[in-house]
C-alpha positions as CSV (number, residue, x, y, z in Angstrom):
1,M,0.0,0.2,0.2
2,S,1.2,3.4,-0.9
3,Y,-0.5,6.3,-0.2
4,R,0.8,9.7,-1.4
5,R,-0.5,13.3,0.0
6,F,-2.5,15.3,-2.9
7,A,-1.8,19.0,-1.7
8,A,-1.2,22.0,-4.0
9,V,1.0,25.8,-3.6
10,A,-0.4,29.4,-4.9
11,A,0.8,29.9,-8.1
12,L,2.8,32.3,-8.5
13,V,2.2,32.6,-12.2
14,V,-0.5,32.5,-14.1
15,L,-1.6,29.1,-14.5
16,C,-2.4,28.6,-18.2
17,A,-1.0,31.4,-20.9
18,T,-4.4,30.8,-22.7
19,P,-6.4,33.3,-21.6
20,A,-10.7,32.5,-20.6
21,M,-12.8,33.0,-22.9
22,S,-15.4,35.9,-21.0
23,K,-14.6,39.2,-20.7
24,K,-17.0,39.8,-18.1
25,P,-16.7,38.6,-14.3
26,P,-18.9,35.8,-13.5
27,K,-21.9,36.2,-11.7
28,I,-22.0,34.2,-8.5
29,S,-23.7,34.4,-4.9
30,D,-22.1,34.4,-1.8
31,A,-23.7,31.3,-0.6
32,E,-22.3,29.8,-3.8
33,L,-19.1,30.6,-2.6
34,Q,-19.9,29.2,0.8
35,Q,-21.1,25.9,-1.0
36,I,-17.5,26.0,-2.5
37,T,-15.2,26.7,0.2
38,E,-17.6,23.6,2.6
39,R,-16.5,21.5,-0.1
40,G,-12.6,22.3,-0.6
41,R,-13.0,21.6,3.7
42,E,-14.1,18.4,3.3
43,L,-11.6,17.7,0.7
44,Y,-8.8,19.2,2.8
45,A,-10.0,16.8,5.9
46,Y,-10.2,13.7,3.1
47,D,-6.9,14.2,2.9
48,Q,-6.0,14.7,6.0
49,A,-8.0,11.6,6.9
50,A,-6.4,9.5,4.2
51,W,-2.7,10.8,5.2
52,H,-2.9,9.9,8.4
53,S,-4.7,6.9,8.1
54,S,-2.7,5.6,6.4
55,D,0.3,5.8,8.2
56,A,-1.9,3.9,11.2
57,V,-2.6,1.2,8.7
58,Q,0.7,1.0,7.3
59,A,2.4,0.6,11.0
60,Q,0.2,-3.2,11.3
61,H,2.7,-4.2,8.1
62,P,-0.6,-5.4,6.1
63,K,0.6,-8.2,3.6
64,D,0.4,-7.8,-0.2
65,G,-3.0,-7.8,-1.4
66,E,-4.7,-7.0,1.7
67,V,-5.1,-3.2,0.9
68,R,-5.7,-1.9,-2.5
69,R,-7.9,1.0,-2.2
70,Y,-9.0,3.3,1.0
71,I,-12.1,5.1,1.1
72,A,-13.0,7.8,4.0
73,Q,-16.0,8.7,5.4
74,K,-17.3,11.1,7.9
75,T,-19.4,10.1,10.4
76,S,-20.6,11.5,13.2
77,E,-17.9,10.4,15.2
78,G,-15.3,11.7,13.0
79,W,-13.7,10.2,10.1
80,I,-13.3,6.3,9.1
81,V,-10.7,4.9,6.7
82,A,-11.5,1.4,4.9
83,Y,-8.9,-0.4,3.6
84,G,-9.8,-2.8,1.2
85,H,-11.1,-3.7,-2.7
86,L,-14.3,-5.0,-4.5
87,N,-15.0,-8.6,-4.5
88,D,-14.9,-10.8,-8.0
89,T,-18.4,-10.2,-9.0
90,R,-18.3,-6.3,-7.3
91,D,-21.2,-7.0,-5.2
92,A,-19.1,-6.2,-2.1
93,F,-16.1,-4.0,-0.3
94,L,-13.8,-6.4,1.6
95,I,-12.3,-4.6,4.6
96,T,-9.3,-5.7,5.8
97,Y,-8.7,-2.5,8.0
98,V,-10.8,0.4,9.5
99,A,-9.1,2.9,10.7
100,S,-11.3,5.0,13.3
101,E,-10.0,9.1,13.8
102,G,-9.3,9.8,18.0
103,K,-9.4,12.9,19.5
104,T,-7.7,14.6,16.0
105,L,-7.4,14.0,12.6
106,E,-4.1,13.1,13.1
107,D,-4.3,10.4,15.6
108,F,-6.3,6.8,14.0
109,S,-6.4,3.8,15.9
110,V,-6.4,0.1,13.7
111,Q,-8.8,-2.4,13.3
112,H,-7.6,-5.8,10.9
113,F,-10.3,-8.3,10.2
114,A,-8.4,-11.6,9.4
115,V,-11.7,-12.5,7.7
116,P,-12.7,-9.6,5.8
117,Q,-15.7,-8.0,6.5
118,Q,-18.2,-7.2,4.0
119,D,-19.4,-3.6,2.9
120,N,-22.7,-3.9,0.7
121,G,-23.2,0.3,1.5
122,F,-21.4,3.5,1.3
123,F,-17.8,2.0,0.8
124,L,-19.1,-0.4,-1.9
125,S,-20.5,2.3,-4.2
126,A,-17.6,4.2,-3.4
127,A,-15.1,1.5,-4.9
128,K,-17.3,1.3,-8.0
129,A,-17.7,5.2,-8.5
130,I,-14.2,5.5,-8.4
131,D,-13.6,2.7,-10.9
132,L,-16.1,4.7,-12.9
133,A,-14.0,7.8,-12.6
134,L,-10.4,6.4,-12.9
135,K,-11.3,4.8,-16.4
136,D,-12.7,7.6,-17.8
137,F,-10.3,9.8,-16.3
138,R,-7.4,11.0,-19.3
139,G,-4.7,12.8,-17.0
140,E,-0.7,12.9,-17.2
141,N,1.5,10.0,-16.9
142,R,2.1,10.7,-12.5
143,P,0.3,9.4,-10.1
144,Y,-3.3,10.8,-8.9
145,N,-5.0,10.7,-5.6
146,V,-9.2,10.1,-5.5
147,A,-11.7,11.0,-3.0
148,V,-14.9,10.7,-2.8
149,L,-17.8,13.2,-0.9
150,P,-21.1,13.3,-0.7
151,A,-23.2,15.3,-3.0
152,P,-26.9,16.3,-3.1
153,N,-30.0,14.0,-3.6
154,G,-27.8,10.6,-2.9
155,L,-24.9,11.2,-5.2
156,L,-21.5,11.0,-5.2
157,Y,-18.7,13.7,-5.9
158,V,-15.2,11.7,-7.5
159,Y,-12.2,13.9,-7.5
160,V,-9.0,12.5,-9.3
161,L,-6.4,15.5,-7.6
162,P,-2.2,15.0,-9.1
163,A,-0.5,13.2,-5.8
164,Q,2.4,14.8,-4.1
165,T,5.8,12.4,-5.3
166,K,8.2,15.0,-3.6
167,D,8.5,16.7,-0.4
168,G,8.3,20.1,-0.8
169,V,6.8,20.1,-4.3
170,Y,3.1,20.7,-4.8
171,P,1.1,20.0,-8.1
172,L,-1.4,22.3,-8.7
173,G,-3.9,21.8,-11.4
174,G,-5.1,18.8,-14.0
175,D,-7.8,18.0,-12.0
176,E,-12.1,16.6,-12.4
177,R,-14.5,16.3,-10.4
178,Y,-17.0,13.8,-11.6
179,T,-20.8,13.6,-9.9
180,V,-22.0,9.6,-9.9
181,S,-25.2,7.6,-9.4
182,P,-26.0,7.0,-5.6
183,N,-24.6,2.9,-6.6
184,G,-21.4,4.3,-8.0
185,E,-22.5,3.0,-11.7
186,K,-23.5,5.6,-13.9
187,I,-21.3,9.0,-14.3
188,V,-24.1,12.0,-14.3
189,E,-21.8,15.0,-14.3
190,D,-17.8,15.5,-15.9
191,H,-16.4,18.7,-14.8
192,R,-12.9,19.6,-15.3
193,M,-11.3,21.7,-13.1
194,H,-8.5,22.8,-14.1
195,Q,-6.0,21.9,-17.4
196,A,-2.5,21.0,-17.1
197,V,-0.8,19.8,-14.1
198,L,2.2,22.9,-12.7
199,D,4.2,22.0,-10.3
200,F,5.2,24.3,-8.1
201,D,9.1,23.9,-5.8
202,T,8.5,25.0,-2.3
203,H,12.4,24.9,-1.8
204,N,12.8,28.3,-3.8
205,P,13.6,30.6,-0.9
206,N,11.4,33.3,-2.5
207,V,8.3,30.9,-1.9
208,A,8.6,31.3,1.7
209,K,8.5,35.4,1.8
210,I,5.0,35.7,-0.3
211,A,2.3,37.4,0.6
212,A,0.0,35.6,-1.7
213,G,-0.5,33.6,-4.6
214,Y,-2.4,33.8,-7.7
215,H,-3.6,32.3,-11.2
216,V,-5.6,32.2,-13.7
217,H,-8.9,29.9,-14.5
218,V,-8.8,28.9,-18.3
219,L,-11.7,26.6,-17.8
220,S,-14.0,28.7,-15.6
221,E,-14.2,32.2,-14.0
222,V,-15.4,31.0,-10.5
223,P,-13.0,29.4,-7.7
224,E,-13.2,24.9,-8.1
225,D,-13.7,23.4,-4.8
226,S,-9.8,22.2,-5.5
227,D,-8.7,25.7,-5.2
228,V,-10.1,26.0,-1.7
229,F,-8.2,22.2,-0.7
230,F,-4.7,23.9,-2.6
231,V,-4.9,27.1,-0.1
232,L,-5.8,24.7,3.2
233,S,-3.0,22.3,2.1
234,R,0.3,24.5,0.7
235,R,2.6,25.5,2.5
236,P,3.3,28.6,3.5
237,A,-0.6,29.3,4.6
238,V,-1.4,32.6,2.3
239,P,-4.4,33.8,0.2
240,E,-5.1,33.2,-3.1
241,Y,-6.0,35.4,-5.9
242,L,-8.1,33.9,-9.2
243,G,-8.1,36.0,-12.2
244,A,-9.3,35.7,-15.9
245,N,-8.8,38.1,-18.1
246,G,-6.2,39.6,-16.5
247,K,-8.6,40.7,-14.1
248,M,-8.6,39.9,-10.3
249,L,-11.4,38.7,-9.6
250,F,-11.4,36.3,-6.2
251,V,-9.6,35.8,-3.0
252,I,-9.2,32.8,-1.3
253,Q,-8.0,33.2,2.0
254,A,-6.5,31.2,3.8
255,D,-8.4,29.6,6.4
256,G,-10.8,28.7,3.1
257,S,-13.4,31.2,3.0
258,I,-14.0,33.3,-0.2
259,A,-14.8,36.5,-1.6
260,H,-14.6,38.7,-4.1
261,A,-11.1,40.5,-4.3
262,K,-11.6,44.3,-5.2
């Protein structure tokens, strides 16, 4: 099992040289901006749960084949992360390890099942939704991580984001969000959030001195869920400005909140 934490740092240059097509600022309400913030925060929390639970599971020295996929779920008692795989008939997710959040998202206890536990609910649907999204996704020749979050009306959001592969080097862009049916068997919507991946090296001494980052959207003129995730994940923790057609339109604060840039 190998888990690479997915994270990103603020772009200090334009994300893509191609200008956005629209010349008018997007019309988006404060309520819609808050929804983007909330999804981005949940995505960040998912990342933290996957990262720290993975460390806890690895400490148990799982056998080859026991763990092929991890899926996190937020519950009333905190995050739980199931590790396992789909069975051959794809009608159950076989759980070999469950990691449960303790007092913080950095503290997970682990339970091992010598006889895998069958799940026919959320983890089954999420595993099938992940397979469906990854089969459709067209990315670069690099590792990607996946997150599954609940969407309105019982649907599922499946995020595919570039994984961090080097310490202090963060990828930005090249990500996609799929909306999938509740049973994980049909893609309802495919939403490309950013274009090609750019890597930003925080070993550059100038990065540690920045007061804010800035990048330009090409595919849309509004913030994306993963923009919020990037801001929450990056170090140093600074705001991020998003622009289109050379105009700054939004600012994402270090806590993930979004406002129209003045």
